[in-house]
N, C-alpha and C positions, 0 to 999 in steps of 0.2 A: 670174921664179913667178909663180904667180898671188895675185890678190887678192881674200880676201871679207870682203865687210861682216855687218857686226855691230851691235846696239843696244843700247848705255849709259846713262843717266839719268846726263846734267850738273843737278849743281847750283849756282844762284850766289847767291848773299847783299849784298845793299847793305852795304861796310860803308862806315865810315867820310871816306880814297878811294879812296875809288870801288868795285870790286867783286872773291869770293874763288868761285872760281870748282873744282868738288868732281868726279870717275867716281864715284858712289854704287860699282857694284865693282868701280870699280880700289884698292886701300890704292896711299896715297901719287899719290897724280895728280893733281896740281894746280896750283889756278897762282891769279892775281890778274890785276886793270889795271884802266889808270879810270878805262874802258866797259865798262862787256858787255857789249859788241864784241872793245875786248882784251882781254876777260882770256877770253871762248870760246876767240880765237884763241888764245893763249899752254897753254890745257888741251890743243886737238887737239894745237895743233903735242907738246909733250908727252906726253901719248898714244902720239903717229907713233913719237916717243922709244922708246917702253919699247917702244910691241914692237919696234923696231926687232932690239933690244940684246936683249931676248931672244932672239930669230929669232936671231940670232950668234953667244948663245950657245947655244941646242941644235943649232948648225952646226958647235960647235967640241966639244962634246958629244960629237957621234956620224959626225966627220968619220968619215971612213976603214967604218966598223960594215954589217952590215941590218939598217936600219930594215926597220916598217911603216909604212905613213903612212895614217890613217884619216881621218873628220870624227867631230868629236867635239862632240855635241848634246844642251843643258842647256834642259829644261825650268825657263822663272821663273814664280809665280805675280805674282803685281797688286800682291797684298793685302800691309794694313798694319800696321807692328806694335801688337799691346795694349799 
């Protein structure tokens, strides 16, 4: 299967024992690490697992059915909330 690269926003907060990271656009995808590098690696790994799990669930749901697959693109603004 071809893989597509899309960009998300990772946010890292300094915590008492290291860093906490999360992806703004993916609810529930968050991590921690003693260093920002460790938190970043953990976050990347978790995001990959989430996408792989969702693909597997989708495959089970549509297995054996006629489907149409197409790119889905959303233009997002970079504005800030007031």
